[in-house]
C-alpha positions, 0 to 999 in steps of 0.5 A, spaced: 353 966 837 351 963 831 349 956 829 350 954 822 346 948 822 340 952 824 341 957 819 341 952 813 335 949 816 331 955 817 334 957 809 331 950 807 324 951 810 324 958 806 325 954 799 319 950 801 315 956 802 318 960 796 316 953 792 309 953 795 308 960 793 310 960 787 305 954 786 300 958 788 302 964 783 304 968 789 311 970 785 313 976 788 312 973 795 316 967 792 321 971 789 322 974 796 322 967 800 327 965 795 332 971 795 332 971 803 334 963 803 340 964 798 342 970 802 342 965 809 346 960 805 351 965 802 352 968 809 352 961 813 358 958 808 362 965 808 362 964 815 362 956 816 364 952 810 370 948 813 376 950 809 379 943 810 380 938 804 380 931 803 382 927 796 379 920 794 384 915 793 382 910 788 386 904 787 383 898 782 380 893 786 380 896 792 375 901 796 375 908 795 378 911 801 380 918 803 386 922 805 387 929 808 390 934 803 394 937 808 397 932 813 394 934 820 388 938 818 382 934 819 375 936 820 369 931 819 364 935 816 362 940 811 360 946 816 363 948 822 360 952 828 354 947 829 350 947 835 346 942 839 345 944 846 348 950 848 344 951 854 348 953 860 344 948 865 345 942 860 349 936 863 353 936 857 354 942 852 355 942 844 357 948 840 361 950 835 363 943 832 361 939 826 353 937 826 351 932 822 344 936 821 347 942 818 350 938 813 344 934 811 340 940 810 346 944 806 346 938 801 338 938 801 338 945 800 342 944 794 338 938 792 332 942 792 335 948 788 337 943 783 330 940 782 327 947 781 333 948 776 335 954 779 343 952 779 
């Protein structure tokens, strides 16, 4: 079983290592961590990016709302296949669903790339 949230969390750590190594002028090692972090995120998105789409609804003097692009197809997250607890002895197991941690770290990864001027 794969855990999309763990993948993007690990990629974030590798991206931070890449930044730190670049700051220490260890450019070859920095590049290695950067390329591996990018590969993890690419693979994770190929596997877990939720295909369901929503549209923003804007009406003057009304709060912004959203609707399903395809009625009846809804997923409240960016990525599927997150795992919070899949321990066989757990009182309640959570796996193969959206997980806010994974979505947060995916957005964080993108923001970090932007701050590094790598997008």
